[in-house]
Phi, psi and omega in degrees: 000138182274143180215159178221136181255136185238148173081163186224344184282146169294153183287115178249024184277131177245161174231141178236097186069205187263353190239002180227127172238138178210169181269120169290111193203154180288330176275141180286141180287156185228007178212152176228126179250121185258120169237111184066229182259013181250142179251129171260120175261111192230183181252140184292314186300321177295327178288323180289330186282356178222000177233122180289324179298320181281344174295323175280324188284320186292309187297320176301318177295318176304313177297332176264013181057042175244137173247025178234140174234117178262110185259075186295330185253037186278117182301128187094343175082186176306324173304312184292315177297325177296332175303307186294314177302317175304317180294331183289321183281353189076012183286154176293128170218153180242129182253139177213187194294329184287328182249351191289330177294308181299321184287331178291315172303317178297318182292333177286328184298315188276355178058052170265080180264172180288346176286337179272311196206125174300139185062043182279174187297327179297318181296314182294321181294317186294327173299307180301311179307301188288324184277334190239295192298305177296349175266000176260131181291312185283324174309307187298329182282323175299313182301321184297324181298320180291334178298334190294331179267000178247022176289150353274359181305313189286332173290320185289331176276357175072017181290317182303312184295321177288329170297315185298314179298322172299320179286318176300321184289324179286327178294337180267000179286142188296126178314333182292335194256004187284118183238349173283158170281161188200158185266134180204102186281322186282159191292127174298146176289140177235155179284152177288150175276131191246133184262125176240121168064026173071010183232315192272135175234140169272133185297153178283125178251115179280121188245159177279126185281165177295336190248032177311329199266343196291333179288327193284331180275357190292343182274356178286136168311148190301321180298312176290322175306322183293328170289331184283310180308311180296319177298324183279347172282328188277352175284333175075015189243001186254135181285144184295331182280334170290318176302316180301315186292320178291329173289321180298310188293326177291317176302311174302327183287317196257326185275130183293151184272336176277152180288318178310301179303331183289329187249003180302150180298329192279334185238011191288319186297313185296319181293324175300314176296318173299324178290312182294331182284313183301315184296323183285348181257358185298149175305142183301323179286100185298335187273358182232178173102247179289150169284154182298329179296327178288314176305326176275348172279321166311309180297322175297320175293332181286325182292310192297319176269003179070048174296153185306153178304315184298324187279328171294319176296320180299313176305310177300324171297313177293327176296323188288344184285325191230034177304327189286348181271352183283177170239166175301323179297323191286332184283348186283072178274128177306137179275147177265151174295144012263021180292148194253344182283162181282325183246151181279090180292320180296328185288311178299324179297324184291308179304324179285321167306320175294320182297318184286326173300312179303312180304305188304317178298320180297315177292330183288333184290118188262133183252133179304311183290135183286315180299321177293322176302302189303308173301326175297313184300315182301312182295323178294319186284329176296321179294320176303312180300320174300319187293319180299309180302315180302311185297310184296322178293326182292312167318307183297322182288313181281347175300335180283357178282120178296337187266358176292130175280152182302318189294315183300313180300319181287330173294319181287325177300322187280345184300332188256152187286158180302326185288354176287341179240083175297332171234162187240025176298313187290323182291321172308303171319313180286323182290322181295322175299312179303311180298321179296328181268358179230064192289344176276008179299147180279166181302322180288333179280329175290321177290317178309306181300313179300337178294342183288337186262140181247119190285343165297347181255009178275142175278175186293316180303312184298317180293319175303313181289319174303323183294340177248017187265117182276356179280343182273149169307149182296325183299319182299313175298322182295315183301319177292327178292313193296311184294324183293325183289312186292332181289318180298312183293332178274357182061031165288125183290146179284151177295153181241171181265014185284117175312318183290327181293315190291315185299319185293319188290337193272003178282343180264158181283170172294323180295316181291326178296311184301315188286334178287319178295320187292314177298323178288329174295324182285324179288320186288319180293320176300320176299307187291326183287337180269000180248321185274141170233129190248124177290149179300320179294315177302318179303315182290323185284314188265002177068032178280142179266134187242155178205135185266139173268179185295340175255032175056017174276156183256134172210167182190179177227147180274122178257163184285137182288141174194181181290349177251023177305315179294324168305317184295323176303316182281332167304315178302321168311306183306301180305322175291320179309320191277325184290332184281339181270005182230182178283167187301321189290316181290326183294318178304316186285337186283355181272357174291146182305325183291332180265016181247024180295148183301321184289359177263357180281156189258187182299339179294330183251011187296323176291324181303317188296318179293322178290324173292322184292327176290342182250356181282000000 
């Protein structure tokens, strides 16, 4: 820390209790200065020789037969006046970053200018500020902190502005040229050790990070902090990500962790002002800067403290652009009255809709360069896969809420494009959770929520679980069994839960996928039906399904035994009825689960339709 010593005489100030200060001298004091609650017994001559204000006040007091002068509004209080008094007497006094602003304001109040005496206190303090304080990183921050208690004097003397400019200029310096000390508690990044020829190592080089300054200015009050960040932005040399890191660090430093402390009456106004200020300081480019997780935490806090609508809207817009980076925990935003649900599902729905619109606009944007277009597609596709996984996880979490309506669940499920779900395992978990928490759903409601799921997109593990799930409608169970059987018969590999496999499989459209599966199923079934023969007694004992072909020959396939075997038999008959009236290719396609809805059957399958309906 920089300091400056003034005067050469020994300190002769004495104290008598807390409210009396006097100079130990052979000469009797002839004037009393009252500053706050402290009385200073001094001599007129040293004071009048350096203070123009006292030159005016002392004669006026003498005319009124007063031997006391009351300086009620003295900046800096008794401590600041004592510094000036010691300077009057030529006593040794030390100025540093903690008291220099108070001394400067006090000197201005007493009008200790060069017109009164050459080398007066104002001149000496200004030299100290410009040559030492404002050239020091830490001293500039300390001085800035002290200016707040000395407003408006420190503002009028431009000390605040000069401190802020000094700090902002130093933050803009190339980190490679940082030579001064700074507070940085986090581990500095180091270069990796590289092995060359198994013998040589490159030494680890510790470098100054770009955000080296963010922790040091966290102790500054929010109003001054806002001015510092604005000044840093105006320099135009700071990356938006570093600005975001600075705001995040400041929020973590000052926002309480507990909800009770956040919304307490004593600090609610301060917390609301802090959040609104941080939001207005966020980088202008909404796609960079703060992480989505931090923005969502900031949004939760903004809702709790009742931040302005403009602040919340700005946060929602920023979050919507990078929603694919969020986690399920981040999206669990508590609902506010009059909402009855545990979490604010409507707000999440709004952000998802905005994200999808932004992604759609990005996909529609055509890039001239082919390579750039490919990269853009890959990035866009990855973000869609992330958002699909996120929303399915969020649905599974909110499905535990007994107050969540079926309409809200379905709307949120429909809000993401179909390409975002290469597999439906996550959606199946969410549906199963909702059915478990809502056992009183009607048959129609259960069918409606299950219609969100495509059994063709379930992995083997999910299909095995669904086949034994008594909460699912029987038709869904039958569709799962049917598709798994025909997929196994056709030799089509089952979907896996591997994200890489899922990403690859989702590049084809649903129509292409269905056509491929239908073609493979047709070939495989025709081959097996021409080779396998099932005996009548085995058919009765083992529950095997038989089907006559156009030449009255018997063939069949073994199906998995389950509680829905009887329903499966009837569905097979329906499929057969349709298949006989079409070509062999169409017949094979008609056996897919999506084409076997009861309403699609003709008169030949009407009895089966009524039978299935009565058991579903």
